[in-house]
PDB file as gemmi writes it, atoms N, CA and C in Angstrom:
CRYST1    1.000    1.000    1.000  90.00  90.00  90.00 P 1                      
ATOM      1  N   UNK A   1       0.817  -1.131   0.170  1.00  0.00           N  
ATOM      2  CA  UNK A   1       0.015  -0.139  -0.039  1.00  0.00           C  
ATOM      3  C   UNK A   1       0.853   1.320  -0.148  1.00  0.00           C  
ATOM      4  N   UNK A   2       2.169   1.123   0.639  1.00  0.00           N  
ATOM      5  CA  UNK A   2       2.962   2.266   0.705  1.00  0.00           C  
ATOM      6  C   UNK A   2       3.488   2.452  -0.539  1.00  0.00           C  
ATOM      7  N   UNK A   3       3.876   1.339  -1.203  1.00  0.00           N  
ATOM      8  CA  UNK A   3       4.317   1.576  -2.828  1.00  0.00           C  
ATOM      9  C   UNK A   3       3.313   2.272  -3.717  1.00  0.00           C  
ATOM     10  N   UNK A   4       2.138   1.979  -3.459  1.00  0.00           N  
ATOM     11  CA  UNK A   4       1.147   2.567  -4.644  1.00  0.00           C  
ATOM     12  C   UNK A   4       0.969   3.974  -3.973  1.00  0.00           C  
ATOM     13  N   UNK A   5       0.953   4.110  -2.734  1.00  0.00           N  
ATOM     14  CA  UNK A   5       0.992   5.649  -2.380  1.00  0.00           C  
ATOM     15  C   UNK A   5       2.039   6.479  -2.931  1.00  0.00           C  
ATOM     16  N   UNK A   6       3.384   5.864  -2.784  1.00  0.00           N  
ATOM     17  CA  UNK A   6       4.553   6.619  -3.282  1.00  0.00           C  
ATOM     18  C   UNK A   6       4.478   6.871  -4.727  1.00  0.00           C  
ATOM     19  N   UNK A   7       3.949   5.679  -5.510  1.00  0.00           N  
ATOM     20  CA  UNK A   7       4.021   6.160  -6.953  1.00  0.00           C  
ATOM     21  C   UNK A   7       2.913   6.943  -7.258  1.00  0.00           C  
ATOM     22  N   UNK A   8       1.406   6.879  -6.892  1.00  0.00           N  
ATOM     23  CA  UNK A   8       0.576   7.901  -6.974  1.00  0.00           C  
ATOM     24  C   UNK A   8       1.183   9.199  -6.544  1.00  0.00           C  
ATOM     25  N   UNK A   9       1.651   9.533  -5.524  1.00  0.00           N  
ATOM     26  CA  UNK A   9       2.231  11.000  -5.121  1.00  0.00           C  
ATOM     27  C   UNK A   9       3.096  11.218  -5.956  1.00  0.00           C  
ATOM     28  N   UNK A  10       4.313  10.509  -6.299  1.00  0.00           N  
ATOM     29  CA  UNK A  10       5.335  10.839  -6.966  1.00  0.00           C  
ATOM     30  C   UNK A  10       4.968  11.436  -8.425  1.00  0.00           C  
ATOM     31  N   UNK A  11       4.135  10.558  -9.033  1.00  0.00           N  
ATOM     32  CA  UNK A  11       3.343  10.879 -10.407  1.00  0.00           C  
ATOM     33  C   UNK A  11       2.547  12.006 -10.397  1.00  0.00           C  
ATOM     34  N   UNK A  12       1.829  12.370  -9.437  1.00  0.00           N  
ATOM     35  CA  UNK A  12       1.066  13.770  -9.289  1.00  0.00           C  
ATOM     36  C   UNK A  12       2.043  14.808  -9.295  1.00  0.00           C  
ATOM     37  N   UNK A  13       3.114  14.733  -8.353  1.00  0.00           N  
ATOM     38  CA  UNK A  13       3.963  15.487  -8.120  1.00  0.00           C  
ATOM     39  C   UNK A  13       4.633  16.007  -9.544  1.00  0.00           C  
ATOM     40  N   UNK A  14       5.181  14.935 -10.281  1.00  0.00           N  
ATOM     41  CA  UNK A  14       5.717  15.110 -11.406  1.00  0.00           C  
ATOM     42  C   UNK A  14       4.642  15.812 -12.535  1.00  0.00           C  
ATOM     43  N   UNK A  15       3.369  15.333 -12.434  1.00  0.00           N  
ATOM     44  CA  UNK A  15       2.350  15.974 -13.436  1.00  0.00           C  
ATOM     45  C   UNK A  15       2.012  17.432 -12.859  1.00  0.00           C  
ATOM     46  N   UNK A  16       2.387  17.928 -11.701  1.00  0.00           N  
ATOM     47  CA  UNK A  16       1.909  19.151 -10.999  1.00  0.00           C  
ATOM     48  C   UNK A  16       2.903  20.137 -11.696  1.00  0.00           C  
ATOM     49  N   UNK A  17       4.362  19.743 -11.754  1.00  0.00           N  
ATOM     50  CA  UNK A  17       5.445  20.108 -12.098  1.00  0.00           C  
ATOM     51  C   UNK A  17       5.267  20.578 -13.378  1.00  0.00           C  
ATOM     52  N   UNK A  18       4.878  19.648 -14.289  1.00  0.00           N  
ATOM     53  CA  UNK A  18       4.750  19.930 -15.790  1.00  0.00           C  
ATOM     54  C   UNK A  18       3.625  20.896 -16.261  1.00  0.00           C  
ATOM     55  N   UNK A  19       2.562  20.904 -15.421  1.00  0.00           N  
ATOM     56  CA  UNK A  19       1.866  21.852 -15.595  1.00  0.00           C  
ATOM     57  C   UNK A  19       2.096  23.248 -15.439  1.00  0.00           C  
ATOM     58  N   UNK A  20       2.732  23.246 -14.115  1.00  0.00           N  
ATOM     59  CA  UNK A  20       2.798  24.770 -13.576  1.00  0.00           C  
ATOM     60  C   UNK A  20       4.583  25.409 -14.752  1.00  0.00           C  
ATOM     61  N   UNK A  21       5.250  24.458 -15.236  1.00  0.00           N  
ATOM     62  CA  UNK A  21       6.488  24.776 -16.175  1.00  0.00           C  
ATOM     63  C   UNK A  21       5.785  25.358 -17.670  1.00  0.00           C  
ATOM     64  N   UNK A  22       4.881  24.289 -17.962  1.00  0.00           N  
ATOM     65  CA  UNK A  22       4.315  24.569 -19.017  1.00  0.00           C  
ATOM     66  C   UNK A  22       2.868  25.022 -19.254  1.00  0.00           C  
ATOM     67  N   UNK A  23       2.315  26.225 -18.889  1.00  0.00           N  
ATOM     68  CA  UNK A  23       1.142  26.446 -18.724  1.00  0.00           C  
ATOM     69  C   UNK A  23       0.326  26.705 -20.083  1.00  0.00           C  
ATOM     70  N   UNK A  24      -0.523  26.153 -20.329  1.00  0.00           N  
ATOM     71  CA  UNK A  24      -1.551  26.138 -21.651  1.00  0.00           C  
ATOM     72  C   UNK A  24      -2.749  25.419 -21.636  1.00  0.00           C  
ATOM     73  N   UNK A  25      -3.896  25.644 -22.297  1.00  0.00           N  
ATOM     74  CA  UNK A  25      -5.113  24.870 -22.197  1.00  0.00           C  
ATOM     75  C   UNK A  25      -4.719  23.389 -22.674  1.00  0.00           C  
ATOM     76  N   UNK A  26      -4.065  23.125 -23.065  1.00  0.00           N  
ATOM     77  CA  UNK A  26      -3.972  21.590 -23.528  1.00  0.00           C  
ATOM     78  C   UNK A  26      -2.902  20.726 -22.813  1.00  0.00           C  
ATOM     79  N   UNK A  27      -2.022  21.409 -21.707  1.00  0.00           N  
ATOM     80  CA  UNK A  27      -1.109  20.632 -21.327  1.00  0.00           C  
ATOM     81  C   UNK A  27      -1.631  19.899 -20.014  1.00  0.00           C  
ATOM     82  N   UNK A  28      -2.850  20.264 -19.476  1.00  0.00           N  
ATOM     83  CA  UNK A  28      -3.242  19.505 -18.209  1.00  0.00           C  
ATOM     84  C   UNK A  28      -4.094  18.401 -18.643  1.00  0.00           C  
ATOM     85  N   UNK A  29      -4.818  18.341 -19.790  1.00  0.00           N  
ATOM     86  CA  UNK A  29      -5.463  17.213 -20.057  1.00  0.00           C  
ATOM     87  C   UNK A  29      -4.575  16.186 -20.477  1.00  0.00           C  
ATOM     88  N   UNK A  30      -3.490  16.622 -21.373  1.00  0.00           N  
ATOM     89  CA  UNK A  30      -2.396  15.679 -21.847  1.00  0.00           C  
ATOM     90  C   UNK A  30      -1.747  14.938 -20.455  1.00  0.00           C  
ATOM     91  N   UNK A  31      -1.467  15.832 -19.622  1.00  0.00           N  
ATOM     92  CA  UNK A  31      -0.794  15.266 -18.394  1.00  0.00           C  
ATOM     93  C   UNK A  31      -1.693  14.351 -17.631  1.00  0.00           C  
ATOM     94  N   UNK A  32      -2.815  14.703 -17.501  1.00  0.00           N  
ATOM     95  CA  UNK A  32      -3.924  13.734 -16.805  1.00  0.00           C  
ATOM     96  C   UNK A  32      -3.819  12.371 -17.469  1.00  0.00           C  
ATOM     97  N   UNK A  33      -4.255  12.572 -18.789  1.00  0.00           N  
ATOM     98  CA  UNK A  33      -3.982  11.365 -19.465  1.00  0.00           C  
ATOM     99  C   UNK A  33      -2.821  10.507 -19.460  1.00  0.00           C  
ATOM    100  N   UNK A  34      -1.690  11.166 -19.402  1.00  0.00           N  
ATOM    101  CA  UNK A  34      -0.297  10.393 -19.193  1.00  0.00           C  
ATOM    102  C   UNK A  34      -0.276   9.891 -17.355  1.00  0.00           C  
ATOM    103  N   UNK A  35      -0.869  10.447 -16.865  1.00  0.00           N  
ATOM    104  CA  UNK A  35      -0.835   9.959 -15.631  1.00  0.00           C  
ATOM    105  C   UNK A  35      -1.585   8.866 -15.397  1.00  0.00           C  
ATOM    106  N   UNK A  36      -2.941   8.635 -15.946  1.00  0.00           N  
ATOM    107  CA  UNK A  36      -3.699   7.477 -15.831  1.00  0.00           C  
ATOM    108  C   UNK A  36      -3.154   6.269 -16.692  1.00  0.00           C  
ATOM    109  N   UNK A  37      -2.581   6.733 -17.991  1.00  0.00           N  
ATOM    110  CA  UNK A  37      -1.857   5.420 -18.333  1.00  0.00           C  
ATOM    111  C   UNK A  37      -0.634   4.974 -17.771  1.00  0.00           C  
ATOM    112  N   UNK A  38       0.310   5.846 -17.043  1.00  0.00           N  
ATOM    113  CA  UNK A  38       1.112   5.223 -16.314  1.00  0.00           C  
ATOM    114  C   UNK A  38       0.814   4.472 -15.145  1.00  0.00           C  
ATOM    115  N   UNK A  39      -0.258   5.046 -14.428  1.00  0.00           N  
ATOM    116  CA  UNK A  39      -0.823   4.302 -13.353  1.00  0.00           C  
ATOM    117  C   UNK A  39      -1.223   2.969 -13.492  1.00  0.00           C  
ATOM    118  N   UNK A  40      -2.005   2.931 -14.829  1.00  0.00           N  
ATOM    119  CA  UNK A  40      -2.553   1.656 -15.314  1.00  0.00           C  
ATOM    120  C   UNK A  40      -1.342   0.425 -15.593  1.00  0.00           C  
ATOM    121  N   UNK A  41      -0.271   1.115 -16.182  1.00  0.00           N  
ATOM    122  CA  UNK A  41       0.880   0.256 -16.455  1.00  0.00           C  
ATOM    123  C   UNK A  41       1.575  -0.404 -15.511  1.00  0.00           C  
ATOM    124  N   UNK A  42       1.765   0.753 -14.410  1.00  0.00           N  
ATOM    125  CA  UNK A  42       2.467   0.448 -13.212  1.00  0.00           C  
ATOM    126  C   UNK A  42       1.806  -0.484 -12.400  1.00  0.00           C  
ATOM    127  N   UNK A  43       0.543  -0.736 -12.376  1.00  0.00           N  
ATOM    128  CA  UNK A  43      -0.366  -1.339 -11.567  1.00  0.00           C  
ATOM    129  C   UNK A  43      -0.624  -2.826 -11.821  1.00  0.00           C  
ATOM    130  N   UNK A  44       0.033  -3.060 -13.035  1.00  0.00           N  
ATOM    131  CA  UNK A  44      -0.072  -4.506 -13.525  1.00  0.00           C  
ATOM    132  C   UNK A  44       0.724  -5.274 -12.916  1.00  0.00           C  
ATOM    133  N   UNK A  45       0.361  -6.378 -12.659  1.00  0.00           N  
ATOM    134  CA  UNK A  45       1.209  -7.646 -11.818  1.00  0.00           C  
ATOM    135  C   UNK A  45       1.287  -8.815 -12.791  1.00  0.00           C  
ATOM    136  N   UNK A  46       2.775  -9.232 -12.544  1.00  0.00           N  
ATOM    137  CA  UNK A  46       3.782 -10.141 -13.400  1.00  0.00           C  
ATOM    138  C   UNK A  46       3.254 -11.432 -12.706  1.00  0.00           C  
ATOM    139  N   UNK A  47       2.999 -12.598 -13.423  1.00  0.00           N  
ATOM    140  CA  UNK A  47       2.671 -13.743 -13.137  1.00  0.00           C  
ATOM    141  C   UNK A  47       3.892 -14.395 -12.386  1.00  0.00           C  
ATOM    142  N   UNK A  48       3.581 -14.874 -11.050  1.00  0.00           N  
ATOM    143  CA  UNK A  48       4.705 -15.687 -10.431  1.00  0.00           C  
ATOM    144  C   UNK A  48       5.455 -16.769 -11.190  1.00  0.00           C  
ATOM    145  N   UNK A  49       6.814 -17.087 -11.278  1.00  0.00           N  
ATOM    146  CA  UNK A  49       7.254 -18.086 -11.897  1.00  0.00           C  
ATOM    147  C   UNK A  49       6.956 -19.380 -11.076  1.00  0.00           C  
ATOM    148  N   UNK A  50       6.710 -20.723 -11.851  1.00  0.00           N  
ATOM    149  CA  UNK A  50       6.235 -21.900 -11.323  1.00  0.00           C  
ATOM    150  C   UNK A  50       7.498 -22.347 -10.673  1.00  0.00           C  
ATOM    151  N   UNK A  51       7.058 -22.944  -9.449  1.00  0.00           N  
ATOM    152  CA  UNK A  51       8.290 -23.526  -8.739  1.00  0.00           C  
ATOM    153  C   UNK A  51       8.441 -25.066  -9.170  1.00  0.00           C  
ATOM    154  N   UNK A  52       9.410 -25.743  -8.983  1.00  0.00           N  
ATOM    155  CA  UNK A  52       9.778 -27.161  -9.195  1.00  0.00           C  
ATOM    156  C   UNK A  52       8.774 -28.078  -8.644  1.00  0.00           C  
ATOM    157  N   UNK A  53       8.235 -27.914  -7.439  1.00  0.00           N  
ATOM    158  CA  UNK A  53       7.670 -29.062  -7.112  1.00  0.00           C  
ATOM    159  C   UNK A  53       6.290 -29.001  -7.357  1.00  0.00           C  
ATOM    160  N   UNK A  54       5.645 -27.666  -7.823  1.00  0.00           N  
ATOM    161  CA  UNK A  54       4.423 -27.366  -8.158  1.00  0.00           C  
ATOM    162  C   UNK A  54       3.991 -27.899  -9.468  1.00  0.00           C  
ATOM    163  N   UNK A  55       2.714 -28.567  -9.399  1.00  0.00           N  
ATOM    164  CA  UNK A  55       2.287 -28.919 -10.885  1.00  0.00           C  
ATOM    165  C   UNK A  55       1.631 -28.161 -11.571  1.00  0.00           C  
ATOM    166  N   UNK A  56       1.674 -27.852 -13.092  1.00  0.00           N  
ATOM    167  CA  UNK A  56       1.051 -26.986 -13.937  1.00  0.00           C  
ATOM    168  C   UNK A  56      -0.149 -26.921 -13.591  1.00  0.00           C  
ATOM    169  N   UNK A  57      -0.874 -25.835 -13.568  1.00  0.00           N  
ATOM    170  CA  UNK A  57      -2.396 -25.608 -13.554  1.00  0.00           C  
ATOM    171  C   UNK A  57      -3.113 -25.671 -15.015  1.00  0.00           C  
ATOM    172  N   UNK A  58      -3.995 -26.245 -15.101  1.00  0.00           N  
ATOM    173  CA  UNK A  58      -4.778 -26.119 -16.261  1.00  0.00           C  
ATOM    174  C   UNK A  58      -5.268 -24.794 -16.617  1.00  0.00           C  
ATOM    175  N   UNK A  59      -5.830 -24.645 -17.963  1.00  0.00           N  
ATOM    176  CA  UNK A  59      -6.411 -23.298 -18.357  1.00  0.00           C  
ATOM    177  C   UNK A  59      -7.824 -23.001 -17.567  1.00  0.00           C  
ATOM    178  N   UNK A  60      -8.631 -24.010 -17.062  1.00  0.00           N  
ATOM    179  CA  UNK A  60      -9.995 -23.884 -16.537  1.00  0.00           C  
ATOM    180  C   UNK A  60      -9.698 -24.113 -14.959  1.00  0.00           C  
ATOM    181  N   UNK A  61      -8.711 -24.652 -14.382  1.00  0.00           N  
ATOM    182  CA  UNK A  61      -8.380 -24.992 -12.999  1.00  0.00           C  
ATOM    183  C   UNK A  61      -8.645 -23.496 -12.084  1.00  0.00           C  
ATOM    184  N   UNK A  62      -9.333 -23.670 -11.180  1.00  0.00           N  
ATOM    185  CA  UNK A  62      -9.497 -22.362 -10.031  1.00  0.00           C  
ATOM    186  C   UNK A  62      -8.518 -22.743  -8.922  1.00  0.00           C  
ATOM    187  N   UNK A  63      -7.697 -21.966  -8.583  1.00  0.00           N  
ATOM    188  CA  UNK A  63      -7.057 -22.110  -7.411  1.00  0.00           C  
ATOM    189  C   UNK A  63      -7.737 -21.118  -5.938  1.00  0.00           C  
ATOM    190  N   UNK A  64      -7.490 -21.820  -4.746  1.00  0.00           N  
ATOM    191  CA  UNK A  64      -8.452 -20.999  -3.773  1.00  0.00           C  
ATOM    192  C   UNK A  64      -7.453 -21.284  -2.568  1.00  0.00           C  
ATOM    193  N   UNK A  65      -7.324 -20.202  -1.765  1.00  0.00           N  
ATOM    194  CA  UNK A  65      -6.892 -20.343  -0.450  1.00  0.00           C  
ATOM    195  C   UNK A  65      -7.760 -20.575   0.671  1.00  0.00           C  
ATOM    196  N   UNK A  66      -8.972 -21.201   0.413  1.00  0.00           N  
ATOM    197  CA  UNK A  66     -10.011 -21.639   1.574  1.00  0.00           C  
ATOM    198  C   UNK A  66      -9.983 -22.986   1.556  1.00  0.00           C  
ATOM    199  N   UNK A  67      -9.982 -23.466   2.830  1.00  0.00           N  
ATOM    200  CA  UNK A  67      -9.677 -24.830   3.359  1.00  0.00           C  
ATOM    201  C   UNK A  67     -11.231 -25.720   2.712  1.00  0.00           C  
ATOM    202  N   UNK A  68     -11.098 -26.802   2.365  1.00  0.00           N  
ATOM    203  CA  UNK A  68     -12.075 -27.801   2.015  1.00  0.00           C  
ATOM    204  C   UNK A  68     -12.964 -28.073   3.073  1.00  0.00           C  
ATOM    205  N   UNK A  69     -14.148 -27.811   3.299  1.00  0.00           N  
ATOM    206  CA  UNK A  69     -14.923 -28.411   4.124  1.00  0.00           C  
ATOM    207  C   UNK A  69     -15.917 -29.789   4.160  1.00  0.00           C  
TER     208      UNK A  69                                                      
END                                                                             
């Protein structure tokens, strides 16, 4: 959660700086679109590599952390 807050705060600080360095009617919308795109790309998760002892999961198999009852 702290990493998310740091990325968000840092990107918006950069966006604020760009908007104040280059005042203009189209700078702010472009910066906001760039911030949204960057946050979307940064928030993507990479699949964890399979370990040697784990069997490969099938395409339709669902994994869960809940205990069977």
